[in-house]
C-alpha positions in Angstrom: 10.9 1.3 31.8 10.5 2.9 28.4 7.2 4.4 29.3 8.8 6.0 32.4 11.6 7.4 30.2 9.1 8.9 27.8 6.9 10.4 30.6 9.9 11.9 32.2 11.1 13.4 28.9 7.7 14.8 28.1 7.3 16.2 31.6 10.6 18.0 31.4 9.8 19.3 28.0 6.5 20.7 29.2 8.1 22.2 32.3 11.1 23.8 30.5 9.4 24.7 27.2 6.2 26.7 27.7 4.9 27.1 24.1 3.5 24.6 21.7 6.1 25.1 19.0 8.9 24.3 21.4 7.0 21.2 22.6 6.7 19.9 19.0 10.4 20.5 18.2 11.4 18.7 21.5 9.1 15.8 20.7 10.7 15.4 17.3 14.2 15.6 18.8 13.3 12.9 21.2 11.9 10.7 18.4 15.1 11.3 16.3 17.3 10.6 19.3 15.7 7.2 20.0 16.0 6.2 16.4 19.7 7.4 16.0 20.7 5.6 19.2 19.2 2.3 17.9 20.8 2.8 14.5 24.2 3.2 16.2 23.6 0.2 18.5 22.7 -2.0 15.5 25.5 -0.9 13.1 28.4 -0.2 15.5 29.1 -3.9 16.3 29.6 -3.5 20.0 27.4 -6.2 21.7 27.4 -4.7 25.2 26.3 -1.3 23.9 23.5 -2.9 21.8 22.3 -4.8 24.9 22.2 -1.7 27.0 20.4 0.4 24.4 17.9 -2.4 23.6 17.2 -2.8 27.3 16.8 0.8 28.3 16.1 2.9 25.3 12.9 2.4 23.3 13.0 2.1 19.5 10.6 5.0 19.0 7.7 6.7 20.6 5.3 4.7 18.5 6.9 1.5 19.9 6.2 2.7 23.4 2.5 3.2 22.4 2.5 -0.3 21.0 3.9 -1.9 24.3 1.4 -0.2 26.6 -1.8 0.1 24.6 -3.9 -1.8 22.1 -6.9 -1.4 19.8 -8.6 1.9 19.4 -6.6 3.6 22.1 -3.4 2.7 20.3 -4.8 4.0 17.0 -5.7 7.3 18.6 -2.3 7.7 20.2 -0.5 6.9 16.9 -2.7 9.3 14.9 -2.1 12.1 17.5 1.6 11.4 17.2 1.4 11.5 13.3 -0.4 14.8 13.5 2.3 16.2 15.8 5.0 15.0 13.4 3.0 16.6 10.5 3.0 19.9 12.5 6.8 19.5 13.0 7.2 19.1 9.2 5.2 22.3 8.7 7.4 24.2 11.1 10.6 22.9 9.5 9.4 23.6 5.9 8.1 27.1 7.0 11.5 27.8 8.6 13.4 26.7 5.4 11.2 28.8 3.2 11.5 31.9 5.3 15.2 31.5 5.5 15.8 32.0 1.8 
């Protein structure tokens, strides 16, 4: 289920956003969304909400990679993701430096 959610989100991002920079920002936003939802579910104390989020929302994009791949393919996917997050950091720092 979580792989389907990720594939739908990435497909929508690619269709709506045409350039690479927007794709990187959107990928970072999806990762942050997954992590914030799980933080809220774990710390809010509502058991029903926690069950729903744990069932339907993945912990992170890397956890999706871990569920559906192993070995060298998993390592390659994780390193590609790490490179994308490094590019996101570059764009964010570049934006902050230009802003001042």
